[in-house]
N, C-alpha and C positions, 0 to 999 in steps of 0.2 A: 236160389243165391244170386242178387244182383246188385250194380254199384250205381249210386247217383251219375247223371249228366254231368259231364263235364262242362264249365261255365265260360271256355276260353279254347282257342286252339291250342294244343300243346305241340312242344317243340317239334315232334316227331312226324304229325301233320301239316306243317307250315307251307306247304305246296298249295293247301286249300284255304280259303276265306272261310269266316265263323260260319256264315248261311250252309257255303257246300258241306263244310266237316260235319255240322249238326245232321245233315241230311243222309251223309256217309255213317255215321255211329249211330244214327237211327234205324238203317236199313242191317248193319249188321247186329245189332241187338234184337231186332226183329227176327232175323235170320237164324240164330243163335236160341231165340226163346222158341221157334218153331221144334228146332231141332229135337227139345224136350232133353238135351242136356244140361247138367249144374256148369256153371261158367263164372269166371273172374278174369273181372277185366287189370292190365297193367299198364304199363307206360309201352303202349304200339304192340302190343299182345294180347293176346286173352288164353286162358287155361281152361280146358274143358277137360272134365271127367268122362273120360271113355271107359268100356267096360274091359280093356285092357290096360289101363293106367291113366294118370293123367298127363295130357298131351297139351306142349306151350304152342299156339299160333300165331306167329308175328304177324301183324295186319298192315306194315310198311309197305309190302310189293304191292297188295290188294291195293291201297290207297293211292299208288303213284298209275298202276292201273287204270281204276276210275278217273283219275286226275287227266286222264289221256283220253279217256271217253266220252260221250255224249252222255249226259245226266240219267236220261230214259233208258240208257243201256246199263244204269248200277243195278238195279234189283236182280236182272238176270244173273250178271259177273258175280256177284256177289254169293249167288245163291248155289252158281256153279262151283264157285272156289271152294266151300262151306263144304258141298257135297262130297267133292271128291277126299277132301282130306277126313273127315269126319268117317265114310264108308272104312278108312284102312283101321278104324279102331271097332269092328265090327267081331263079338265073338264070332270064332269059326272060320271067318277069312283068311284065307292065307296071303299071306303078306307078301308083294310083287319081287318077284327073281328068286323067292322061297328055294325052287328046285335048282338052281344055277347053284347054288352055295353048298351042293351037295360034295364038290370036289371041285379045286384049284383048276383043275382043266375048263371045267365047264364052265365056272366063272372068270374065269381069265381074259374071254372077248369081248366080256360087257364090262370090263372094270375103266373107271376112267376117276379122275380127279377134277373135285369141284371146289374153288374157296369161297368162303363165308367171312363176315366181320366176326372173328372171336366174340364179341362177345353175344351175339344172338344166340351162340352155340355153350354159352355158360352153363343154362339150365339143362344139357343134355350131353353130360359127361360122359356119356356110354355109346355117343358118336366117335368111331375111330377117324382121329383128326394128329396133324403134326402144325406147326407153325415154322413156315420159309419164310413169308413177308410177316414183318413185325406187327401184331395185333390182326392178322389175319388166319384162318384156321384153312389148311389145307386139307380135305377131308377125300376119304374115299367111299364111291358110291356105284352102282351098278348101272349102266346107260340101257334102259327096257324100252320096248316099241312105244309104251303107253306111259311110260311112269321114269322118273330115277327115285331110285332106292338108297338112302345114306347107309354106310357099313357100320354096325357096332364092334364093339372090341369082341362080342362075344359072336359075332360073325367071321374075324379075322380069325379068331383061335378056330372056330367049325375048319377053315380052309389049310389048317396046319402048315403054313409056309409064314417064314420071316416078314413082320411088316414093313422091312423097306424094301422086300422084294414087288411085293403088293402095291407100293406106292411107285417102283421105278416102273412094273408093267403097265399100272392104270396111265402113268403119262407118255408110255411109248404108244398107247391106245389112243389119248388126245392127238398127239401127234400124227398117228396114220389115219385115224377113222375121222377127226373133227377138225380139218384143216379149214382155217379160218380166209377173209380176203383181205387182202393188203391196199393200202393207200398209203402213197407216202406226197406229204406236204409241205413245202420249203416256203414257209412265209416267215416270219420273226424268228424263228427255228426251225431246223429241220426236222420233223415228226412223221414215223411211220405211226399208221392206225392198222391195228390186228382185230379185226370185227367180225358181226356174224350177224343174220338174223334174230328176231327176240324168240323166235321158238329154241332155240341154242341155249345149252347151260355152261360152254366151255371155251369159249373162245377167251374168258379172263384166266383160264388155266395155263394160255400159254405164255403169262409172265412168267413163268417156270421155264419155260423152252428157248428164249431168247437167242441162245447159241445155237439154233436151228433154223432162225429164219435170218435173210442175208439184211444186210445194212440196219442190223438194232444193235449190235453191240462194237462201242467206238474204243479206241486203246484206253480209255479210262471209264470203262465199261456203259451204263447207260441210265437214265433217270426213266422212270417209269410207273404209271397208273393204272388203276383198273375200278373205274369209277363205278361200272355198272357189271352184270355178268357178261356183258354183250361187246366189249369192248378192251385193248389194250392200248395204252397211248405209252409210246416210247419216243425218248429222243438220246441217239446214240451220242456220248460223250468223246468229244475229239478236243476240248478244251473247258475252259468256263462259261459257261451262257452267261448270257448280259441280263444283266438283272432285270431290265424292265421287261425282255423277252419272256424270265423266269416266271414273273408275275402274273404275266399274259397268260402261261399256259398253266400256271395252279388256279387262276382264275375260271378257265376255260375246265376244268378237271372237276373244280366243285361245283359248276352248273351242270354239270354230265351226271354228276351223283345225285344233285338234289331232284333232278328231273326223273332219273331213273330208266325203265323200271328197272327192278331187280338190281335195288344199288349195294355196292360193296363196299368201298372206301374213296374219302373226296381228297386224298394226300399224296403225294409223291415218295417214291421211294427212287433208291438209288440200287442197282447191282454191279456187282464188279466182284471180276475173281470167285465168281459162283455163290457170292453171298449177298444179303439184300439187308439194307437200312433204312430209316425214313430220312426222307432228304429234310430233315429241320436247320434248323441254324447253325447247329455244331455241327450237322455233317457237311453243309457249304463251306465252313471254314476250314474241317480239313481235307475238305477235295482242292481248295484252293491254297492251301500251303503244301499239298503234295503236287501240285501243278507248276507252282512258284519253284521248288524243290527240284525239280523234273527241267527247266527252264520251260514251261508249255501255258503259264497262266497268260 
């Protein structure tokens, strides 16, 4: 099964020009052809028929990694990427962390939460998830020495513990075992960056833990962004931000999301009183009205 090569660069691959995308696309197709699996290419993903079922593999993160690497390294990076993913579908191979799922007590220390764009998981409804930030999926995972395993609803049922308790424990573990580095910058707006190295999967999860980080919440909550999995951008709200400074912040977040790697969302959110909303024009107007009524505008 094969598809014709694209004649232009698709929107999801806009980091690359036409010649670089053609090279990337050719290497991906050649690598998958050598694997012997039947594949079908979609928009920024590829469906691969494995013995255990059809797997949908995203290509966006791999493209970002290649974009940040010398072209001579691309064949090895792409080969390693798919070798790891396709091995998980082999018959008789135990899934990572399977033995930990024998009981809640054995699984508990490895539980974490990880944020994903919800659209990426639309084809994987079996993944245990909830929605804390609009448009993002908060997933339950096991943090293993050599891998990250997303839990399915069947895995959750095996643990025989209320799902809310699992999410609570997973967030507590992120706070305890995955502390981010912290940088505060006072430029056009005071901004706190909670960030980690590229090998970390959970810095973005601290977007759900702002109450535990000093100077991240103002009297009116905070604006936040999770452009990729390695960073949370936070502006504590003490009043209405200057419009030009706010636009500058939004532009910075979009750039970080575009560059990646491991992009999550290009937008701004507001966190207030334990709730989250997208900071769109309507939310901006609501904040302005609330501040004016309180005399804080």
